[in-house]
N, C-alpha and C positions, 0 to 999 in steps of 0.2 A: 666770788663766785657765788659765795654762801647770800649776798645782799640780793643779787639777782633771784635767786632761788626763791628767798625769802618774799622780795615783791611779785611775782609771777603768782608762788603760794596764796598771796592775801586777793590778788586780780582773779583768780582762778574758782578761786572760794564764794568771793566778795559775786561773780558773774553767776556762779550755779544758783545763788540766794536771791537776787537780783527780782527774777519774777517768778512772783508764787503759783502760776500755775502752770504745770512746765508745755512745752507742744503748744501754747496761744502765742497766734500770730509768729509764727515761723515765716511765711513769705510777707510783703504788702496787702492789705485788706483793701479788696477790691471790690466794686458792686455798683449799684445806683442809690444815692441821697435825692428826696424829695424838695429840697428847696430851690435849687439852679431852674427849674421848671414850672412846678408848681407853687414854692413861698409854703403859704399856710392852705392853701387850699388840695387838703388831702383826705383821704376817706380810707376807709375798710374797704370797700370796691375796686377803686384804684389800686393801693396796697396786692390785692390778693390779684387783678389783672398784670399788674408788673412783676408779683413771682412765675405766676405763668408764663407769660412771655419770657423771661430768664431763660427757664428752663427748657421751652420748648424753640427756641433760638439758639441752643445753644450756646449763650453764655456763663451758664451756669459752670459748663462741663471745662467750660475755656478758662477757666477760671473767677470767675466776677459771680463771686454766694454773699456778698452781704445787701440787704435794703435798709437802707438808716431811715426813718421818719425824722424829719427835721421839727425845726419849730413849729407849734401848732396843731401837734397833737394833744395835748389837753383842754380844760377845761380853762376856763379863764383864772377860777379860782379855786385852789385846794378845798378838800372838805374838812368839818368842823374838828375832823383829829389831825389837818394838816395833812394829809395824803393827799396824793396825786390824784387826778380826773382824768380818767382820758376822754374828751369829747363827745357829749353824749349821742350828737346828732356824729356825727364823721368816724365815729368807730362806736354804734351802738352794741356790741358783742364785747365791748371789751378790748385791753391791749393786748391780753392773755391768748384770745382767741384767735386775733391778726399773729402774733408771733408765732402762738401753734402751728397756724398756717403756713405761716413761713417756714417754718421748722419741717412741717411734712414733707415740702418741695426739694427737702435739703439743703435749705439756704440758710444763714445766719442772719439774725433780726438786730436791728440796732435802733435806738431812741437818741433827742436831742434831749440836750440842758445847760443851762447857763451858771455860772458861776454866781453870778448878781442876783438881787432880789427880785429881779425880770428877766425875760428871755429878750432877745433885741426887737421882737414883736409883740412885747406887751404878757408874755404870758408869767404864770408863777416862777420863775428862778428857785436855784436850788440853797441861796444863801440862808444858814439858818438851820437846814434840812436835811444835810448831807446826809447821815447815817439812817433818816427815814428814807429819803429817797432811792440811795441806792439798797435799800432792801426791796423796794417797790421793785427795782429795775429786776432783780435777780429775782424775783416770785412772778414774775410774769416772763422770764426767759430771755432777759437782754443778753446780747453777745458783744454789744459794742456801745458804750457811749462817747456822742459829739460834745465836747462839753466850753461851750462858747462864754465869752469874757462880757457882754451886753449888762447895762446897770451896775457896774462893779467899781463905783469909785468908791474912795478911801479902804478898798481889798486890797489885800498884800498878795498877789498872784502866787509866789511858790506858797504860801499857807492855804489859800485856798484851793490850790492843786492837790498838794500834800496831802489835806483833810478828805477830800475827795477819794482822791488815790487808796487811804487807808480805810475808806468805809466801804469801797469798792470790793476792796480784799477780805473784810470781814464780813463781807453779806455772804460768801461761802461759793461762788459764782463766778466760771472765768467771764472776764468781760473785760475787751478791749478798751482801755482809754485815749481816746483823741481829744487831745488839746487844741481849741482853736482860738485865735487871738486877734 
């Protein structure tokens, strides 16, 4: 009986510590992702239209409250400091402005990146920039990160996923971390 109690105690203690941000993703995240319809043909105007439509149609009230920009939201190169840069043509006011707009509709905002050196569509991947990118995601108000697995030859998946998980936790903002392989 003592062994069972001890095992249960360890389980519950581990379970309580496993999630850094209490209340994050209590139900499955549901919403809209840009990839299936638009692929990299996304823009600030499109995202604003989708946010408005999700509210007006009642989808938000039905629990569909995530808007996730998939591959193609960034410029093809990082800046001289190694930071991700939103595509200035697609997002002339930047990612923070569009995240703020989405949040003003009481929706949640998500972004995409890849564990490899490039995303599936050839944009800058996260490899070697995990902590820097996590700080960027937090600074613009990201609530959800879709993390893909392109351009990842020679990379250990467990290591890559753990590194980004730690980076997101250190960034200090509750961000759902969604792995896509």
